Each structure stands twice: as structure tokens, then as C-alpha cells.
VOPAGU-2260 file (C-alpha; in pm, 1 decimal, decimal comma):
REM VOPAGU-2260
SITE   aa  ch    i         X         Y         Z
SITE  MET   A    0  -10808,6   -1866,2   -1303,5
SITE  ILE   A    1  -11055,3   -1598,9   -1414,4
SITE  ILE   A    2  -10998,1   -1243,3   -1290,5
SITE  ASP   A    3  -11250,0    -971,1   -1372,5
SITE  PHE   A    4  -11044,7    -651,1   -1369,0
SITE  HIS   A    5  -11331,4    -400,6   -1367,3
SITE  THR   A    6  -11631,8    -416,9   -1135,1
SITE  HIS   A    7  -11799,7    -162,6    -909,1
SITE  ILE   A    8  -11935,7    -209,2    -558,4
SITE  PHE   A    9  -12127,3      23,9    -328,3
SITE  PRO   A   10  -12192,9      26,1      46,2
SITE  PRO   A   11  -12539,3    -118,5     115,8
SITE  GLU   A   12  -12661,6     211,0     262,0
SITE  ILE   A   13  -12594,4     384,6     -70,9
SITE  ILE   A   14  -12781,7     114,2    -260,3
SITE  GLU   A   15  -13073,5     137,2     -17,1
SITE  ASN   A   16  -13086,4     518,5     -43,8
SITE  ARG   A   17  -13032,4     536,6    -417,5
SITE  SER   A   18  -13286,7     816,8    -469,4
SITE  LYS   A   19  -13093,6    1050,4    -239,2
SITE  TYR   A   20  -12769,6    1000,1    -428,6
SITE  ILE   A   21  -12942,0    1035,4    -765,1
SITE  ARG   A   22  -13061,9    1373,5    -644,2
SITE  ASP   A   23  -12733,5    1489,8    -490,1
SITE  GLN   A   24  -12459,0    1333,1    -704,2
SITE  LYS   A   25  -12438,8    1447,8   -1066,8
SITE  TRP   A   26  -12228,1    1167,1   -1215,6
SITE  PHE   A   27  -12407,8     900,8   -1013,6
SITE  SER   A   28  -12736,8    1034,3   -1148,3
SITE  ARG   A   29  -12614,2     998,7   -1506,9
SITE  LEU   A   30  -12535,3     630,9   -1466,7
SITE  TYR   A   31  -12779,2     515,7   -1200,4
SITE  GLY   A   32  -13072,3     751,3   -1250,4
SITE  ASN   A   33  -13218,5     477,2   -1466,2
SITE  ARG   A   34  -13369,9     231,0   -1221,2
SITE  ASN   A   35  -13279,5     -54,3   -1453,2
SITE  ALA   A   36  -12909,8      17,5   -1394,6
SITE  ARG   A   37  -12795,9    -249,9   -1151,4
SITE  MET   A   38  -12593,8    -184,6    -835,5
SITE  ALA   A   39  -12405,0    -436,0    -622,6
SITE  SER   A   40  -12256,3    -465,3    -276,4
SITE  ALA   A   41  -11943,1    -668,0    -208,8
SITE  ARG   A   42  -12156,9    -963,8    -107,0
SITE  GLY   A   43  -12363,6    -931,9    -423,6
SITE  LEU   A   44  -12050,0    -923,3    -637,5
SITE  VAL   A   45  -11904,9   -1234,9    -475,4
SITE  GLU   A   46  -12235,2   -1419,6    -512,7
SITE  GLU   A   47  -12238,9   -1332,2    -883,1
SITE  MET   A   48  -11877,4   -1443,6    -917,4
SITE  ASP   A   49  -11971,8   -1775,6    -759,5
SITE  ARG   A   50  -12263,9   -1814,3    -997,3
SITE  CYS   A   51  -12051,0   -1738,3   -1304,5
SITE  GLY   A   52  -11730,4   -1917,1   -1207,2
SITE  VAL   A   53  -11510,6   -1609,7   -1164,0
SITE  ASP   A   54  -11226,7   -1655,3    -916,4
SITE  LYS   A   55  -11127,9   -1296,6    -837,7
SITE  ALA   A   56  -11236,6    -944,3    -922,9
SITE  VAL   A   57  -11102,9    -593,1    -896,9
SITE  ALA   A   58  -11363,5    -403,0    -695,8
SITE  CYS   A   59  -11368,8     -31,2    -777,7
SITE  GLY   A   60  -11532,1     269,9    -623,5
SITE  PHE   A   61  -11714,4     555,8    -793,1
SITE  ALA   A   62  -11675,3     921,9    -895,3
SITE  TRP   A   63  -11859,7    1130,1    -637,1
SITE  ASN   A   64  -11914,4    1503,9    -589,4
SITE  ASP   A   65  -11849,8    1478,5    -215,5
SITE  PHE   A   66  -11499,7    1390,3     -94,5
SITE  ASP   A   67  -11635,0    1229,0     220,4
SITE  LEU   A   68  -11817,7     977,8      -0,5
SITE  TYR   A   69  -11484,5     878,2    -150,7
SITE  VAL   A   70  -11349,2     815,1     197,2
SITE  ARG   A   71  -11655,3     611,4     298,4
SITE  THR   A   72  -11645,6     405,5     -18,5
SITE  ASN   A   73  -11271,7     346,1       7,4
SITE  ASP   A   74  -11321,8     225,5     363,9
SITE  TYR   A   75  -11597,8      -6,0     242,9
SITE  ILE   A   76  -11379,2    -151,2     -31,1
SITE  ALA   A   77  -11091,8    -210,4     211,5
SITE  ASP   A   78  -11332,1    -382,6     450,8
SITE  ALA   A   79  -11473,2    -591,7     164,9
SITE  VAL   A   80  -11123,0    -710,3      75,2
SITE  SER   A   81  -11065,0    -807,0     438,8
SITE  ARG   A   82  -11388,4   -1010,5     432,6
SITE  TYR   A   83  -11314,4   -1172,8      95,9
SITE  PRO   A   84  -10933,4   -1170,7      77,1
SITE  ASP   A   85  -10914,7   -1455,9    -172,2
SITE  ARG   A   86  -11181,1   -1310,6    -401,6
SITE  LEU   A   87  -11158,7    -931,1    -414,0
SITE  ILE   A   88  -10876,3    -696,3    -512,5
SITE  GLY   A   89  -10949,5    -343,5    -394,9
SITE  PHE   A   90  -10913,2     -23,7    -596,2
SITE  GLY   A   91  -10997,8     299,6    -418,9
SITE  ASN   A   92  -11118,0     613,3    -590,5
SITE  ILE   A   93  -10991,8     967,6    -543,6
SITE  PRO   A   94  -11040,3    1289,9    -742,6
SITE  PRO   A   95  -10674,9    1353,9    -835,8
SITE  LEU   A   96  -10678,5    1733,8    -805,9
SITE  HIS   A   97  -10857,0    1754,0    -469,8
SITE  PRO   A   98  -10650,0    1915,5    -190,3
SITE  ARG   A   99  -10678,2    1593,2      13,8
SITE  ALA   A  100  -10601,6    1360,4    -277,8
SITE  LEU   A  101  -10243,9    1272,7    -184,5
SITE  ASP   A  102  -10331,4    1201,1     177,7
SITE  GLU   A  103  -10617,0     974,2      68,4
SITE  LEU   A  104  -10391,7     797,1    -181,3
SITE  GLU   A  105  -10144,5     718,0      95,3
SITE  ARG   A  106  -10429,6     599,4     317,4
SITE  CYS   A  107  -10561,9     370,1      42,2
SITE  ALA   A  108  -10216,2     222,2      -7,1
SITE  ASP   A  109  -10176,8     172,7     367,1
SITE  MET   A  110  -10512,1     -11,3     376,1
SITE  GLY   A  111  -10380,7    -256,8     118,6
SITE  LEU   A  112  -10569,9    -135,3    -186,5
SITE  ARG   A  113  -10388,0    -219,2    -508,3
SITE  GLY   A  114  -10485,6      71,0    -729,4
SITE  ILE   A  115  -10705,7     374,1    -787,3
SITE  GLY   A  116  -11002,0     370,3   -1020,8
SITE  GLU   A  117  -11210,9     377,3   -1213,6
SITE  LEU   A  118  -11106,3     739,3   -1257,2
SITE  LYS   A  119  -11347,3     938,4   -1474,2
SITE  PRO   A  120  -11190,6    1265,5   -1592,9
SITE  MET   A  121  -11520,1    1422,3   -1697,9
SITE  GLY   A  122  -11691,3    1325,6   -1373,6
SITE  GLN   A  123  -11400,5    1426,2   -1149,5
SITE  GLY   A  124  -11298,0    1755,7   -1304,8
SITE  PHE   A  125  -10959,0    1680,0   -1454,2
SITE  ASP   A  126  -10801,5    1640,0   -1797,0
SITE  LEU   A  127  -10526,2    1391,0   -1879,7
SITE  ASP   A  128  -10350,5    1662,7   -2080,3
SITE  ASP   A  129  -10300,6    1855,7   -1755,1
SITE  THR   A  130   -9988,9    1653,9   -1683,5
SITE  GLY   A  131   -9843,0    1929,7   -1467,6
SITE  GLY   A  132  -10142,9    1939,2   -1237,8
SITE  LEU   A  133  -10169,1    1561,0   -1227,6
SITE  ALA   A  134   -9797,9    1499,3   -1171,4
SITE  PRO   A  135   -9806,7    1487,7    -788,5
SITE  PHE   A  136  -10088,3    1231,3    -791,9
SITE  ALA   A  137   -9938,0    1020,4   -1069,8
SITE  GLU   A  138   -9593,5    1019,4    -912,2
SITE  ALA   A  139   -9733,6     930,9    -569,8
SITE  ALA   A  140   -9927,1     640,0    -719,6
SITE  ALA   A  141   -9616,9     514,7    -898,2
SITE  SER   A  142   -9406,8     540,6    -583,3
SITE  ARG   A  143   -9660,8     332,1    -387,2
SITE  GLY   A  144   -9695,5      74,1    -663,5
SITE  LEU   A  145  -10059,2     161,5    -731,0
SITE  SER   A  146  -10205,8     116,5   -1078,4
SITE  LEU   A  147  -10449,1     374,4   -1214,1
SITE  LEU   A  148  -10760,2     244,5   -1391,7
SITE  ILE   A  149  -10893,5     525,0   -1613,2
SITE  HIS   A  150  -11208,7     556,8   -1822,9
SITE  ILE   A  151  -11116,7     628,6   -2186,2
SITE  SER   A  152  -11376,6     707,1   -2452,7
SITE  GLU   A  153  -11411,3     628,6   -2821,6
SITE  PRO   A  154  -11373,4     949,1   -3028,5
SITE  VAL   A  155  -11642,1     828,6   -3271,4
SITE  GLY   A  156  -11974,8     651,3   -3244,4
SITE  ARG   A  157  -12290,9     709,1   -3048,8
SITE  GLN   A  158  -12319,0     907,6   -2730,0
SITE  TYR   A  159  -12421,5     725,4   -2413,1
SITE  ALA   A  160  -12444,1     797,7   -2042,7
SITE  GLY   A  161  -12095,4     827,3   -1897,5
SITE  LYS   A  162  -11908,9     828,2   -2229,7
SITE  GLY   A  163  -11701,9    1137,5   -2153,6
SITE  TYR   A  164  -11441,1    1316,0   -2362,1
SITE  THR   A  165  -11111,5    1147,0   -2273,2
SITE  SER   A  166  -10980,5    1037,4   -2611,0
SITE  PRO   A  167  -10707,5     788,4   -2706,0
SITE  GLY   A  168  -10480,1    1082,3   -2785,9
SITE  LYS   A  169  -10504,9    1216,4   -2432,9
SITE  ALA   A  170  -10444,2     868,7   -2292,2
SITE  TYR   A  171  -10137,9     825,3   -2514,9
SITE  ARG   A  172   -9980,9    1154,7   -2408,6
SITE  PHE   A  173  -10048,0    1088,9   -2040,1
SITE  ALA   A  174   -9884,8     745,6   -2053,6
SITE  ARG   A  175   -9576,5     885,2   -2225,5
SITE  ARG   A  176   -9543,1    1153,1   -1957,0
SITE  PHE   A  177   -9545,8     897,8   -1671,7
SITE  PRO   A  178   -9362,2     586,9   -1797,9
SITE  ASP   A  179   -9310,0     447,6   -1445,6
SITE  LEU   A  180   -9683,2     450,4   -1368,4
SITE  LYS   A  181   -9882,8     135,3   -1437,9
SITE  LEU   A  182  -10196,6     234,6   -1626,1
SITE  VAL   A  183  -10505,9      33,7   -1711,1
SITE  TYR   A  184  -10715,4     202,2   -1976,9
SITE  ALA   A  185  -11076,8      91,4   -1960,0
SITE  HIS   A  186  -11292,0      -2,0   -2259,3
SITE  TRP   A  187  -10992,5     -90,1   -2478,8
SITE  GLY   A  188  -10857,7     259,2   -2415,9
SITE  GLY   A  189  -11123,3     402,9   -2644,2
SITE  GLY   A  190  -10948,3     224,3   -2931,6
SITE  LEU   A  191  -10591,9     314,8   -2834,1
SITE  VAL   A  192  -10518,6     -57,8   -2823,5
SITE  PHE   A  193  -10520,9     -70,2   -3205,0
SITE  TYR   A  194  -10248,0     192,3   -3232,8
SITE  GLU   A  195  -10014,5     -52,0   -3061,5
SITE  LEU   A  196   -9976,1    -208,0   -3405,4
SITE  MET   A  197   -9743,6      88,1   -3465,4
SITE  PRO   A  198   -9403,2     -31,0   -3335,9
SITE  ASP   A  199   -9303,9     305,6   -3189,0
SITE  VAL   A  200   -9636,4     341,1   -3006,4
SITE  HIS   A  201   -9613,7     -14,2   -2872,5
SITE  GLU   A  202   -9270,5      65,8   -2732,0
SITE  GLU   A  203   -9384,2     395,5   -2579,9
SITE  LEU   A  204   -9686,3     236,3   -2410,5
SITE  ALA   A  205   -9503,4     -40,5   -2228,5
SITE  ASN   A  206   -9667,8      77,0   -1904,1
SITE  VAL   A  207  -10024,0      56,2   -2040,8
SITE  TYR   A  208  -10273,8    -228,3   -2008,3
SITE  TYR   A  209  -10622,6    -241,8   -2156,5
SITE  ASP   A  210  -10939,1    -381,4   -2006,5
SITE  CYS   A  211  -11226,3    -498,7   -2225,4
SITE  SER   A  212  -11501,4    -379,1   -1991,3
SITE  ALA   A  213  -11844,8    -316,5   -2143,4
SITE  ASN   A  214  -11737,6    -481,5   -2468,7
SITE  PRO   A  215  -12084,8    -624,8   -2547,3
SITE  TYR   A  216  -12211,0    -265,8   -2547,0
SITE  LEU   A  217  -11925,6    -123,1   -2754,7
SITE  TYR   A  218  -11761,6    -362,7   -3000,9
SITE  ASP   A  219  -11822,8    -666,6   -3216,8
SITE  SER   A  220  -11699,3    -979,5   -3040,8
SITE  ARG   A  221  -11442,2   -1036,9   -3316,1
SITE  ILE   A  222  -11227,9    -780,7   -3135,8
SITE  PHE   A  223  -11098,9   -1058,0   -2908,0
SITE  THR   A  224  -10951,1   -1267,9   -3186,8
SITE  LEU   A  225  -10804,8    -957,9   -3350,9
SITE  VAL   A  226  -10641,0    -806,9   -3042,6
SITE  MET   A  227  -10516,2   -1135,2   -2898,7
SITE  GLU   A  228  -10315,0   -1188,1   -3218,0
SITE  MET   A  229  -10142,7    -850,1   -3174,0
SITE  PRO   A  230   -9817,4    -779,6   -2986,3
SITE  VAL   A  231  -10032,5    -616,7   -2717,0
SITE  ARG   A  232  -10193,8    -948,3   -2620,5
SITE  LYS   A  233  -10013,2    -979,7   -2284,8
SITE  LYS   A  234  -10151,0    -641,1   -2180,1
SITE  VAL   A  235  -10519,5    -719,9   -2230,9
SITE  LEU   A  236  -10733,7    -785,5   -1923,3
SITE  PHE   A  237  -11072,3    -951,1   -1904,4
SITE  ALA   A  238  -11322,3    -710,7   -1749,3
SITE  SER   A  239  -11698,5    -678,8   -1737,0
SITE  ASP   A  240  -11802,1    -344,1   -1580,2
SITE  TYR   A  241  -12038,7    -546,4   -1358,7
SITE  PRO   A  242  -12304,9    -471,9   -1240,3
SITE  LEU   A  243  -12387,4    -227,4   -1521,5
SITE  LEU   A  244  -12323,0    -516,0   -1759,7
SITE  ARG   A  245  -12409,3    -876,2   -1688,3
SITE  LEU   A  246  -12105,1   -1080,5   -1596,9
SITE  ASP   A  247  -12226,7   -1393,0   -1773,1
SITE  ASP   A  248  -12280,4   -1201,3   -2098,8
SITE  CYS   A  249  -11919,5   -1084,0   -2091,7
SITE  LEU   A  250  -11790,0   -1432,2   -2015,5
SITE  ASP   A  251  -12001,1   -1593,2   -2286,2
SITE  GLU   A  252  -11876,0   -1345,7   -2544,1
SITE  VAL   A  253  -11513,8   -1439,9   -2479,6
SITE  ALA   A  254  -11593,6   -1811,1   -2471,6
SITE  ASP   A  255  -11764,2   -1781,9   -2808,9
SITE  ALA   A  256  -11464,1   -1602,2   -2961,5
SITE  GLY   A  257  -11283,1   -1932,9   -3002,7
SITE  LEU   A  258  -10945,5   -1829,4   -2864,5
SITE  GLY   A  259  -10687,0   -2102,3   -2821,4
SITE  ASP   A  260  -10616,9   -2218,6   -2467,6
SITE  GLN   A  261  -10300,4   -2011,8   -2416,7
SITE  LEU   A  262  -10456,2   -1688,1   -2541,9
SITE  TYR   A  263  -10771,1   -1754,3   -2339,5
SITE  GLN   A  264  -10571,3   -1809,1   -2020,0
SITE  GLU   A  265  -10369,9   -1491,4   -2076,1
SITE  LEU   A  266  -10678,6   -1279,0   -2135,4
SITE  MET   A  267  -10892,9   -1424,4   -1859,1
SITE  GLY   A  268  -10645,5   -1402,2   -1572,9
SITE  GLY   A  269  -10281,0   -1457,2   -1658,2
SITE  ASN   A  270  -10217,1   -1102,0   -1771,5
SITE  ALA   A  271  -10396,6    -958,6   -1468,6
SITE  ALA   A  272  -10195,3   -1176,0   -1230,6
SITE  ALA   A  273   -9872,8   -1058,3   -1395,3
SITE  LEU   A  274   -9975,4    -693,1   -1360,7
SITE  LEU   A  275  -10065,2    -742,4    -996,0
SITE  GLY   A  276   -9729,6    -903,9    -924,7
SITE  GLY   A  277   -9798,7   -1274,5    -930,8
SITE  PRO   A  278  -10101,9   -1459,4    -794,8
SITE  ALA   A  279  -10356,5   -1187,9    -722,0
């Protein structure tokens, strides 16, 4: 089974009125102001999954300026899961410090969503080092069994739209503060995954998983053979960041890495199923 742990979907009316949201939504404009940046509805995602042979996908929301857009998008994701229950796994999105954040988190859990993400600290006005301010949200997520999928950035390398400032160090400290919270750090955790070669760090980050989303844009494909030989291998999740990246490109990159069958199965779906509590 292949599970893509990091995709984004939008309600059709947002896709159709893209220009309005480019004008009104700062973070959306950064990523989707370029007309070549692809967007997808739930139906479009499932059609692409069918084309590429992907069984299931985590469908995420987006970081908006307007709280009502979070609510609308969360409703859309919950509805999409109800329409494609065997294909989509819903993650809502919520700005963690908003006054209505805890109520919306409870509502997302009640609608059957499995996590919150992709959270973008820079785009949503919070810092992972603000563990005091984030504690109510993190503890509520842990108590409801919701995973948090968080955008983490590489502290070196080129700048690009949406990179942000959330470094591996911030991600490390946040995970240590909330050991009962299941965390998925996007984009290899900005490189935090490599620090799990340190035995003490590996032990401290038992609650952390890493997705490989946007890898063709970020790292040499040899990263798969390197990481899947590390102790962290059962915490690595296949992910594309579709539709910003092409799903087939991400799949081809892993296929070309030459992983053995067991490691391939773990990366492509087994680890995700274990995180989600059995068959997703």
C-alpha cells in the first residue's frame, strides 16, 4: 500500500477565484501567486492518485489570514473524507494561538479528522519556541489523538517561497517539551532527521516522524538510501507535497533509489499506517 502523507486540497470555489485569494491572503499569495503553481480539489487529488497508483493520501488544508477560511476548508476536507473514505485521510488546519483554536480543534476531531496541518509557523504567527503559548493547543491535540504536521525549514541553502524560519533546533525543543504529542515534521524536519544518528536525540524524539515532501526540490535522491539505513527508518513517511510537486516525480525518485522490498514498504505506507493506528 502506498500512502502519501502530505498533500493539499482546496474547495473548488477557492480554485476558481484564485485571483481574489492571491490579493487578500498573504501566505497564499506567496505560494500560489505564480500561476504555474498547481492547485487541486479532492476530486483532482483522487484522480491523480488513481493515475499514479497511490492508495491513500493525507489531505491537508492551508494557512489563511481569515479564520473563517480555516473553518470552510476544514469542513471541505471532512466532506472530502466522507466522499472518499477509503482514499483520503483528513488533516484540518488551525492557527494555534487564535482565540477560537481550541474549539476548532475539538470540532475537527469530532468530524473525524486525524490531525492538524500543515502548520506553517511563519504564515500563522507563532514560534515553536513559544512552548508556553502553544501548550494548550499541543495538549489538546495530544488528548484527542491528533498528530500535528509542521513545516520545518533547512537552516542553510537557497531561499524559496514558503521556506520560513522554523529551524531543526526549534523543532527539537518543541518535541522534547511535548513527548506525548505525535509530530510529523515536513521536509525531513529541515534536516533534523540526521541528528537522530545521535543516540540521545533519537531517544528524545521518539514522538517525531519525518515526511519527505518536496524532496525533488530540496535534496539529492540518495537521501532515501541513507536515511532508510538509519535507526529512524520506521519514522519516515513517503510524502509529495502535491499539487505543488508532481506526484509521479516523487514516486519515481523513490523507485529509482533501489531500496530493498522491506525498506520500500516501510517508507511508502507501512510507517504511515503504524502512525495512524493500523490500516489507515
